[in-house]
C-alpha positions, 0 to 999 in steps of 0.5 A: 609583506603587504601588497601595494594598492596599485598592484591589487587594482592592476591585477583586478583590471587585468582579471576583468579584461581577461575574463570579460572583455578579451575575444579569443578566436578559439572561442568564436570571438566571444568573451570566456565568461560568455562562452562558459555561460553558453556551454553550461546553458546548452549542456547542463550537468546531470542531476545524479551520479548514476546519470553521469556514469555509463552503466556497466551492466 
């Protein structure tokens, strides 16, 4: 069964609103995409596995 074009367009608009325009209070009234971008900018991932895991020795 093929989806109708209006259904796809409606889901795309909802996804854009939900990720880029919605302002949840739990995230400080910033869109989720912006919050995630700021999080990774201030807390970059470790470059190696050894740096990510605490030493047991």
